[in-house]
C-alpha positions in Angstrom: -41.2 204.2 30.6 -43.7 203.1 33.3 -43.1 203.2 37.3 -42.9 199.5 38.5 -46.8 200.3 40.5 -49.5 198.1 39.4 -52.6 199.6 38.0 -55.0 196.9 37.0 -54.9 192.9 37.0 -55.2 192.0 32.9 -56.6 188.1 32.1 -54.8 186.7 29.4 -58.5 186.0 27.5 -57.1 184.0 24.2 -54.4 183.5 22.8 -53.8 183.3 18.4 -50.6 181.9 16.6 -50.0 184.9 13.9 -46.6 184.7 13.0 -46.7 186.6 16.2 -48.3 185.6 19.1 -51.4 187.5 19.5 -53.3 188.0 22.9 -56.5 189.2 24.0 -56.1 190.8 27.6 -59.1 191.1 29.6 -58.8 195.0 31.7 -60.6 197.1 33.8 -59.4 200.2 32.3 -61.2 202.7 29.7 -60.6 201.8 27.0 -61.6 205.1 25.5 -58.2 206.6 26.8 -55.8 204.0 25.3 -54.4 204.7 22.0 -54.1 201.8 19.1 -49.9 202.2 19.5 -49.9 202.8 23.1 -47.4 200.7 25.7 -48.5 198.8 28.5 -46.2 196.6 30.6 -47.5 193.2 30.9 -45.8 191.8 34.2 -42.9 194.2 33.0 -42.7 193.3 29.6 -43.2 196.5 27.3 -45.7 196.0 24.7 -47.6 197.6 22.0 -51.9 198.1 21.9 -52.6 196.6 18.5 -56.6 196.0 18.7 -58.6 196.8 21.8 -62.5 196.3 22.8 -64.7 197.6 25.7 -62.8 196.0 28.2 -59.9 194.6 26.5 -56.6 194.8 24.7 -54.8 193.3 22.0 -50.7 192.7 21.8 -48.0 190.9 20.1 -46.0 188.3 21.4 -43.0 188.1 19.2 -40.5 185.0 19.7 -37.8 187.2 21.0 -40.2 188.0 24.1 -40.7 184.4 24.3 -37.8 183.4 25.2 -36.6 185.1 27.2 -39.7 186.2 30.0 -41.0 183.6 32.2 -43.0 181.0 31.6 -46.8 180.4 31.7 -47.0 184.6 31.4 -48.7 184.3 28.1 -51.1 181.6 27.9 -55.1 181.4 28.5 -56.1 182.2 31.7 -52.9 183.8 33.1 -53.0 186.3 35.6 -51.1 189.6 34.1 -49.4 192.7 36.1 -50.6 195.2 34.2 -49.0 199.2 34.1 -49.9 202.2 31.2 -46.6 204.2 29.8 -46.1 207.7 32.0 -47.2 210.0 31.2 -45.8 213.8 31.5 -46.7 215.0 34.9 -47.3 211.9 36.3 -45.9 211.0 40.0 -42.9 208.9 40.2 -44.2 206.4 43.1 -41.7 203.5 42.1 -38.9 204.0 40.3 -38.2 204.0 36.1 -38.5 201.1 34.3 -38.2 200.2 31.0 -40.7 197.3 29.9 -36.9 195.3 29.0 -36.8 191.8 31.0 -32.8 191.1 32.0 -33.7 187.8 32.5 -35.9 185.4 34.4 -35.4 185.1 37.7 -36.8 181.7 40.1 -38.4 181.8 43.6 -36.1 180.0 45.8 -38.8 180.6 49.2 -41.0 182.3 51.1 -41.1 183.0 54.9 -43.8 185.6 56.6 -42.0 188.0 58.0 -43.9 190.2 60.4 -47.4 191.0 58.0 -45.4 190.7 55.1 -43.6 187.1 53.0 -39.9 187.8 52.3 -39.6 186.5 49.5 -36.3 185.0 47.7 -35.4 184.9 44.2 -32.2 183.4 41.9 -31.0 185.1 39.0 -27.9 184.9 36.7 -24.7 186.0 39.0 -24.0 187.9 35.4 -25.8 190.5 37.2 -25.9 190.3 40.9 -23.7 193.2 40.2 -26.9 195.5 39.2 -28.5 194.4 42.8 -27.6 196.0 45.9 -29.2 196.6 49.2 -32.0 198.9 49.4 -31.8 199.2 45.5 -34.5 198.9 43.4 -35.7 195.9 41.4 -38.8 195.1 39.0 -40.4 191.1 39.5 -42.8 190.8 37.3 -43.9 194.8 36.6 -43.3 195.6 40.1 -40.8 197.9 41.7 -39.6 196.3 45.0 -36.6 197.1 47.5 -33.4 194.8 47.5 -33.2 193.4 51.0 -30.1 191.8 50.9 -27.9 190.4 48.4 -25.2 187.6 47.7 -23.5 185.3 45.2 -23.6 181.5 45.3 -21.6 180.0 43.0 -23.6 180.6 39.1 -26.5 182.8 40.9 -26.9 185.5 42.8 -29.4 185.3 45.7 -31.2 188.1 46.9 -34.3 189.2 48.9 -37.4 191.7 48.6 -40.5 192.0 51.0 -43.8 192.1 49.9 -46.1 194.0 51.9 -50.2 193.1 52.2 -51.5 196.3 50.2 -48.6 194.4 47.2 -49.6 191.3 47.6 -53.6 192.3 47.0 -52.7 194.3 44.2 -50.7 192.0 42.4 -49.8 188.9 41.1 -47.2 188.7 43.7 -49.5 187.5 46.7 -49.7 184.0 44.6 -46.1 183.0 44.0 -44.8 179.3 45.4 -41.7 178.3 45.1 -39.7 177.4 41.7 -42.5 180.1 40.1 -40.1 182.2 37.6 -40.3 185.6 37.3 -39.4 188.3 34.7 -37.0 190.7 36.3 -35.3 194.2 35.1 -32.5 195.5 36.9 -32.3 199.3 37.9 -31.9 201.0 34.3 -29.0 203.3 36.2 -27.2 200.5 37.6 -27.6 199.0 33.3 -26.0 202.1 32.6 -23.0 201.8 34.9 -22.5 198.8 34.6 -22.0 199.3 30.4 -19.8 202.3 31.1 -17.2 200.4 33.2 -16.9 197.4 31.0 -16.6 199.8 28.0 -14.0 201.5 30.0 -12.1 198.6 30.4 -12.0 197.2 27.4 -10.8 201.1 26.4 -8.0 200.5 28.6 -7.0 196.8 28.2 
């Protein structure tokens, strides 16, 4: 489990095809305190540490993960939002995040709003019911608050605000229109949707 509070920005140093894709990711973590087998969320994707060095760690990215996540995240030079797994006693500063991507979203537009930026995102409508104003959503691993939601044909459009601190401490400060994002809906909304779906089928 994670919280959506980013603690470092890593950079993909190397990519090697080994059946799965082996990535070496440079970071500022004290790797002496990171065990092999530990989980690190990389731009919203929960991955397992399979090797490490003084200032880097390696993960394997499966074909399934490649097919379900935003393009460009797994290439040399890519910058990734990093978060280590939640430990007992840690502060839950964002919201509960699993590191399982529900959809790839597309940035519709970005406009200034005070010192912040308002970002519009498009996702498949099948996930639209899981979003609500003032609810939570995770974009590339970052916990954010949904400002508004509306359904548009086969899509759902929603907006979030990126405050200056978030822009500086994550990769979201470099977003551009048409960029792809890893989107995870609130886990509570996910379970509620499943429960309602199961109830409807049982009464049909």
